[in-house]
Backbone as XML, in Angstrom:
<?xml version="1.0"?>
<chain id="A" units="angstrom">
  <residue number="1" name="MET">
    <atom name="N" x="106.828" y="85.016" z="85.028"/>
    <atom name="CA" x="106.295" y="86.138" z="83.921"/>
    <atom name="C" x="107.481" y="87.226" z="84.003"/>
  </residue>
  <residue number="2" name="ASN">
    <atom name="N" x="107.729" y="87.655" z="82.862"/>
    <atom name="CA" x="108.985" y="88.292" z="82.518"/>
    <atom name="C" x="108.233" y="89.900" z="82.601"/>
  </residue>
  <residue number="3" name="TRP">
    <atom name="N" x="108.769" y="90.750" z="83.369"/>
    <atom name="CA" x="108.304" y="91.961" z="83.562"/>
    <atom name="C" x="108.875" y="92.810" z="82.703"/>
  </residue>
  <residue number="4" name="GLU">
    <atom name="N" x="109.882" y="92.557" z="81.854"/>
    <atom name="CA" x="110.461" y="93.419" z="80.844"/>
    <atom name="C" x="109.495" y="93.153" z="79.491"/>
  </residue>
  <residue number="5" name="ILE">
    <atom name="N" x="109.137" y="92.275" z="79.383"/>
    <atom name="CA" x="108.090" y="92.048" z="78.257"/>
    <atom name="C" x="106.960" y="92.493" z="78.697"/>
  </residue>
  <residue number="6" name="ALA">
    <atom name="N" x="106.375" y="92.583" z="79.908"/>
    <atom name="CA" x="105.207" y="93.381" z="80.154"/>
    <atom name="C" x="105.183" y="94.999" z="80.090"/>
  </residue>
  <residue number="7" name="GLU">
    <atom name="N" x="106.777" y="95.501" z="80.378"/>
    <atom name="CA" x="106.707" y="96.940" z="80.499"/>
    <atom name="C" x="106.831" y="97.346" z="78.949"/>
  </residue>
  <residue number="8" name="GLY">
    <atom name="N" x="107.538" y="96.259" z="77.925"/>
    <atom name="CA" x="107.660" y="96.752" z="76.511"/>
    <atom name="C" x="106.208" y="96.746" z="75.856"/>
  </residue>
  <residue number="9" name="ASN">
    <atom name="N" x="105.464" y="96.009" z="76.516"/>
    <atom name="CA" x="103.893" y="95.723" z="75.756"/>
    <atom name="C" x="102.848" y="96.366" z="76.922"/>
  </residue>
  <residue number="10" name="TRP">
    <atom name="N" x="103.167" y="97.208" z="77.521"/>
    <atom name="CA" x="102.229" y="97.622" z="78.489"/>
    <atom name="C" x="100.946" y="98.119" z="78.142"/>
  </residue>
  <residue number="11" name="LYS">
    <atom name="N" x="100.913" y="98.637" z="76.714"/>
    <atom name="CA" x="99.302" y="98.764" z="76.469"/>
    <atom name="C" x="98.563" y="97.743" z="76.493"/>
  </residue>
  <residue number="12" name="GLN">
    <atom name="N" x="99.194" y="96.679" z="75.785"/>
    <atom name="CA" x="98.280" y="95.250" z="75.592"/>
    <atom name="C" x="98.308" y="94.782" z="76.972"/>
  </residue>
  <residue number="13" name="PHE">
    <atom name="N" x="99.046" y="94.805" z="77.861"/>
    <atom name="CA" x="99.056" y="94.049" z="79.084"/>
    <atom name="C" x="98.269" y="94.630" z="80.212"/>
  </residue>
  <residue number="14" name="LYS">
    <atom name="N" x="98.035" y="96.120" z="80.347"/>
    <atom name="CA" x="97.566" y="96.622" z="81.432"/>
    <atom name="C" x="96.127" y="96.265" z="81.476"/>
  </residue>
  <residue number="15" name="GLY">
    <atom name="N" x="95.445" y="95.635" z="80.286"/>
    <atom name="CA" x="94.047" y="95.083" z="80.722"/>
    <atom name="C" x="94.018" y="94.058" z="81.385"/>
  </residue>
  <residue number="16" name="LYS">
    <atom name="N" x="95.013" y="93.343" z="81.549"/>
    <atom name="CA" x="95.205" y="92.315" z="82.652"/>
    <atom name="C" x="95.033" y="92.549" z="83.940"/>
  </residue>
  <residue number="17" name="VAL">
    <atom name="N" x="96.069" y="93.631" z="84.325"/>
    <atom name="CA" x="96.210" y="94.303" z="85.228"/>
    <atom name="C" x="95.112" y="94.768" z="85.829"/>
  </residue>
  <residue number="18" name="LYS">
    <atom name="N" x="94.244" y="95.624" z="85.062"/>
    <atom name="CA" x="92.839" y="96.277" z="85.145"/>
    <atom name="C" x="91.892" y="95.158" z="85.526"/>
  </residue>
  <residue number="19" name="ALA">
    <atom name="N" x="91.964" y="94.233" z="84.714"/>
    <atom name="CA" x="90.884" y="92.968" z="85.290"/>
    <atom name="C" x="91.175" y="92.444" z="86.476"/>
  </residue>
  <residue number="20" name="ARG">
    <atom name="N" x="92.351" y="92.419" z="86.902"/>
    <atom name="CA" x="92.914" y="91.996" z="88.395"/>
    <atom name="C" x="92.491" y="92.696" z="89.455"/>
  </residue>
  <residue number="21" name="TRP">
    <atom name="N" x="92.957" y="94.025" z="89.167"/>
    <atom name="CA" x="92.859" y="95.039" z="90.211"/>
    <atom name="C" x="91.954" y="96.277" z="89.621"/>
  </residue>
  <residue number="22" name="GLY">
    <atom name="N" x="90.887" y="96.271" z="89.587"/>
    <atom name="CA" x="90.021" y="97.095" z="88.972"/>
    <atom name="C" x="89.757" y="98.262" z="89.359"/>
  </residue>
  <residue number="23" name="GLU">
    <atom name="N" x="90.341" y="98.555" z="90.763"/>
    <atom name="CA" x="90.422" y="99.902" z="91.605"/>
    <atom name="C" x="91.563" y="100.681" z="90.845"/>
  </residue>
  <residue number="24" name="LEU">
    <atom name="N" x="92.535" y="100.121" z="90.298"/>
    <atom name="CA" x="93.527" y="101.098" z="89.702"/>
    <atom name="C" x="93.042" y="101.880" z="88.682"/>
  </residue>
  <residue number="25" name="THR">
    <atom name="N" x="93.186" y="102.993" z="88.605"/>
    <atom name="CA" x="92.616" y="103.978" z="87.621"/>
    <atom name="C" x="93.552" y="104.057" z="86.358"/>
  </residue>
  <residue number="26" name="ASN">
    <atom name="N" x="93.007" y="104.523" z="85.001"/>
    <atom name="CA" x="94.015" y="104.334" z="84.085"/>
    <atom name="C" x="95.096" y="105.428" z="84.221"/>
  </residue>
  <residue number="27" name="ASP">
    <atom name="N" x="94.910" y="106.365" z="84.894"/>
    <atom name="CA" x="96.142" y="107.358" z="85.244"/>
    <atom name="C" x="97.160" y="106.627" z="86.051"/>
  </residue>
  <residue number="28" name="GLN">
    <atom name="N" x="96.746" y="105.751" z="86.941"/>
    <atom name="CA" x="97.740" y="104.893" z="87.975"/>
    <atom name="C" x="98.406" y="104.019" z="86.834"/>
  </residue>
  <residue number="29" name="LEU">
    <atom name="N" x="97.648" y="103.373" z="85.979"/>
    <atom name="CA" x="98.099" y="102.583" z="85.110"/>
    <atom name="C" x="99.124" y="102.844" z="84.169"/>
  </residue>
  <residue number="30" name="ASP">
    <atom name="N" x="98.853" y="104.281" z="83.704"/>
    <atom name="CA" x="99.898" y="104.818" z="82.804"/>
    <atom name="C" x="101.110" y="105.224" z="83.609"/>
  </residue>
  <residue number="31" name="VAL">
    <atom name="N" x="101.148" y="105.597" z="84.877"/>
    <atom name="CA" x="102.318" y="105.704" z="85.618"/>
    <atom name="C" x="103.149" y="104.678" z="85.979"/>
  </residue>
  <residue number="32" name="ILE">
    <atom name="N" x="102.247" y="103.492" z="86.138"/>
    <atom name="CA" x="102.782" y="102.171" z="86.394"/>
    <atom name="C" x="103.967" y="101.765" z="85.245"/>
  </residue>
  <residue number="33" name="ALA">
    <atom name="N" x="103.159" y="101.936" z="84.160"/>
    <atom name="CA" x="104.062" y="101.552" z="82.780"/>
    <atom name="C" x="104.959" y="100.190" z="82.685"/>
  </residue>
  <residue number="34" name="GLY">
    <atom name="N" x="104.312" y="99.159" z="83.541"/>
    <atom name="CA" x="104.833" y="97.779" z="83.423"/>
    <atom name="C" x="105.915" y="97.713" z="84.562"/>
  </residue>
  <residue number="35" name="LYS">
    <atom name="N" x="106.149" y="98.650" z="85.438"/>
    <atom name="CA" x="107.135" y="98.484" z="86.537"/>
    <atom name="C" x="106.423" y="97.853" z="87.506"/>
  </residue>
  <residue number="36" name="ARG">
    <atom name="N" x="107.057" y="96.626" z="88.198"/>
    <atom name="CA" x="106.641" y="95.778" z="89.101"/>
    <atom name="C" x="106.546" y="96.584" z="90.589"/>
  </residue>
  <residue number="37" name="ASP">
    <atom name="N" x="107.389" y="97.389" z="90.752"/>
    <atom name="CA" x="107.545" y="98.122" z="92.015"/>
    <atom name="C" x="106.418" y="99.042" z="92.214"/>
  </residue>
  <residue number="38" name="GLU">
    <atom name="N" x="106.129" y="99.704" z="91.082"/>
    <atom name="CA" x="105.155" y="100.590" z="90.837"/>
    <atom name="C" x="103.729" y="100.257" z="91.071"/>
  </residue>
  <residue number="39" name="LEU">
    <atom name="N" x="103.543" y="99.036" z="90.472"/>
    <atom name="CA" x="102.446" y="98.188" z="90.555"/>
    <atom name="C" x="102.239" y="97.764" z="91.956"/>
  </residue>
  <residue number="40" name="ALA">
    <atom name="N" x="103.348" y="97.326" z="92.803"/>
    <atom name="CA" x="103.038" y="96.910" z="94.109"/>
    <atom name="C" x="102.648" y="98.167" z="95.009"/>
  </residue>
  <residue number="41" name="GLY">
    <atom name="N" x="103.092" y="99.306" z="94.741"/>
    <atom name="CA" x="102.800" y="100.260" z="95.482"/>
    <atom name="C" x="101.249" y="101.085" z="95.443"/>
  </residue>
  <residue number="42" name="LYS">
    <atom name="N" x="101.163" y="100.967" z="94.061"/>
    <atom name="CA" x="99.613" y="101.558" z="93.660"/>
    <atom name="C" x="98.505" y="100.483" z="94.247"/>
  </residue>
  <residue number="43" name="ILE">
    <atom name="N" x="98.875" y="99.293" z="94.001"/>
    <atom name="CA" x="97.951" y="98.137" z="94.753"/>
    <atom name="C" x="97.852" y="98.622" z="96.266"/>
  </residue>
  <residue number="44" name="GLN">
    <atom name="N" x="99.116" y="98.583" z="96.948"/>
    <atom name="CA" x="99.002" y="98.776" z="98.310"/>
    <atom name="C" x="98.117" y="99.980" z="98.761"/>
  </residue>
  <residue number="45" name="ALA">
    <atom name="N" x="98.343" y="101.125" z="97.902"/>
    <atom name="CA" x="97.778" y="102.538" z="98.195"/>
    <atom name="C" x="96.284" y="102.285" z="97.912"/>
  </residue>
  <residue number="46" name="SER">
    <atom name="N" x="95.798" y="101.571" z="96.932"/>
    <atom name="CA" x="94.699" y="101.691" z="96.391"/>
    <atom name="C" x="93.710" y="100.633" z="97.291"/>
  </residue>
  <residue number="47" name="TYR">
    <atom name="N" x="94.367" y="99.702" z="97.544"/>
    <atom name="CA" x="93.668" y="98.524" z="98.436"/>
    <atom name="C" x="93.676" y="98.661" z="99.879"/>
  </residue>
  <residue number="48" name="GLY">
    <atom name="N" x="94.554" y="99.335" z="100.247"/>
    <atom name="CA" x="94.935" y="99.464" z="101.862"/>
    <atom name="C" x="95.340" y="98.234" z="102.607"/>
  </residue>
  <residue number="49" name="ILE">
    <atom name="N" x="96.194" y="97.438" z="101.457"/>
    <atom name="CA" x="96.681" y="96.097" z="102.242"/>
    <atom name="C" x="98.255" y="96.145" z="102.436"/>
  </residue>
  <residue number="50" name="THR">
    <atom name="N" x="98.689" y="95.116" z="103.316"/>
    <atom name="CA" x="100.050" y="95.117" z="103.532"/>
    <atom name="C" x="100.958" y="94.800" z="102.367"/>
  </residue>
  <residue number="51" name="LYS">
    <atom name="N" x="102.312" y="95.205" z="102.372"/>
    <atom name="CA" x="103.143" y="94.651" z="101.505"/>
    <atom name="C" x="103.325" y="93.131" z="101.319"/>
  </residue>
  <residue number="52" name="GLU">
    <atom name="N" x="103.190" y="92.482" z="102.121"/>
    <atom name="CA" x="103.133" y="91.089" z="102.252"/>
    <atom name="C" x="101.924" y="90.518" z="101.273"/>
  </residue>
  <residue number="53" name="GLU">
    <atom name="N" x="100.843" y="91.165" z="101.457"/>
    <atom name="CA" x="99.571" y="90.724" z="100.933"/>
    <atom name="C" x="99.783" y="91.022" z="99.286"/>
  </residue>
  <residue number="54" name="VAL">
    <atom name="N" x="100.259" y="92.071" z="99.124"/>
    <atom name="CA" x="100.309" y="92.719" z="97.646"/>
    <atom name="C" x="101.374" y="91.694" z="96.936"/>
  </residue>
  <residue number="55" name="GLU">
    <atom name="N" x="102.538" y="91.353" z="97.417"/>
    <atom name="CA" x="103.417" y="90.319" z="97.053"/>
    <atom name="C" x="102.830" y="89.053" z="96.854"/>
  </residue>
  <residue number="56" name="LYS">
    <atom name="N" x="101.998" y="88.432" z="97.488"/>
    <atom name="CA" x="101.312" y="87.307" z="97.301"/>
    <atom name="C" x="100.378" y="87.381" z="96.240"/>
  </residue>
  <residue number="57" name="GLN">
    <atom name="N" x="99.611" y="88.606" z="96.210"/>
    <atom name="CA" x="98.554" y="88.707" z="94.892"/>
    <atom name="C" x="99.489" y="89.022" z="93.748"/>
  </residue>
  <residue number="58" name="ILE">
    <atom name="N" x="100.584" y="89.577" z="93.847"/>
    <atom name="CA" x="101.568" y="89.692" z="92.313"/>
    <atom name="C" x="102.123" y="88.554" z="92.164"/>
  </residue>
  <residue number="59" name="LYS">
    <atom name="N" x="102.491" y="87.670" z="92.917"/>
    <atom name="CA" x="103.104" y="86.223" z="92.688"/>
    <atom name="C" x="102.027" y="85.458" z="92.099"/>
  </residue>
  <residue number="60" name="ASP">
    <atom name="N" x="100.546" y="85.590" z="92.520"/>
    <atom name="CA" x="99.684" y="84.715" z="91.832"/>
    <atom name="C" x="99.362" y="85.120" z="90.601"/>
  </residue>
  <residue number="61" name="PHE">
    <atom name="N" x="99.519" y="86.464" z="90.488"/>
    <atom name="CA" x="99.138" y="86.953" z="88.902"/>
    <atom name="C" x="100.006" y="86.564" z="88.238"/>
  </residue>
  <residue number="62" name="GLU">
    <atom name="N" x="101.566" y="86.645" z="88.508"/>
    <atom name="CA" x="102.596" y="86.392" z="87.499"/>
    <atom name="C" x="102.451" y="84.692" z="87.050"/>
  </residue>
  <residue number="63" name="ARG">
    <atom name="N" x="101.962" y="84.046" z="88.296"/>
    <atom name="CA" x="101.909" y="82.514" z="88.016"/>
    <atom name="C" x="100.970" y="82.152" z="86.794"/>
  </residue>
  <residue number="64" name="ILE">
    <atom name="N" x="99.658" y="83.006" z="87.060"/>
    <atom name="CA" x="98.671" y="82.797" z="85.986"/>
    <atom name="C" x="98.969" y="83.349" z="84.771"/>
  </residue>
  <residue number="65" name="ASN">
    <atom name="N" x="99.858" y="84.211" z="84.760"/>
    <atom name="CA" x="100.073" y="85.113" z="83.232"/>
    <atom name="C" x="101.475" y="84.758" z="82.873"/>
  </residue>
  <residue number="66" name="ARG">
    <atom name="N" x="102.083" y="83.781" z="83.469"/>
    <atom name="CA" x="103.159" y="83.224" z="83.066"/>
    <atom name="C" x="103.606" y="82.989" z="81.810"/>
  </residue>
  <residue number="67" name="GLY">
    <atom name="N" x="102.988" y="82.336" z="80.742"/>
    <atom name="CA" x="102.839" y="82.242" z="79.347"/>
    <atom name="C" x="102.564" y="83.487" z="78.661"/>
  </residue>
  <residue number="68" name="TYR">
    <atom name="N" x="102.258" y="84.570" z="79.158"/>
    <atom name="CA" x="101.635" y="85.837" z="78.435"/>
    <atom name="C" x="102.632" y="85.909" z="77.398"/>
  </residue>
  <residue number="69" name="ARG">
    <atom name="N" x="102.025" y="86.258" z="76.255"/>
    <atom name="CA" x="102.833" y="86.902" z="75.086"/>
    <atom name="C" x="102.021" y="87.608" z="74.099"/>
  </residue>
  <residue number="70" name="PRO">
    <atom name="N" x="102.552" y="88.967" z="73.937"/>
    <atom name="CA" x="101.688" y="90.011" z="73.292"/>
    <atom name="C" x="101.335" y="89.603" z="71.799"/>
  </residue>
</chain>
């Protein structure tokens, strides 16, 4: 998955992120704005999980959304 594409089309893409990590608020999604590092930090803070678990979840998400085209 290309995060530059996700960042450029964040309004369309954030629905996929919200569906996967529903505890993230719209305000948090606006701050993330397609930035992978921001997403990782917000997931870790919201779900109280380790950095390693966050990385695993994001990699799974990337694999599932590999062919994403806005």
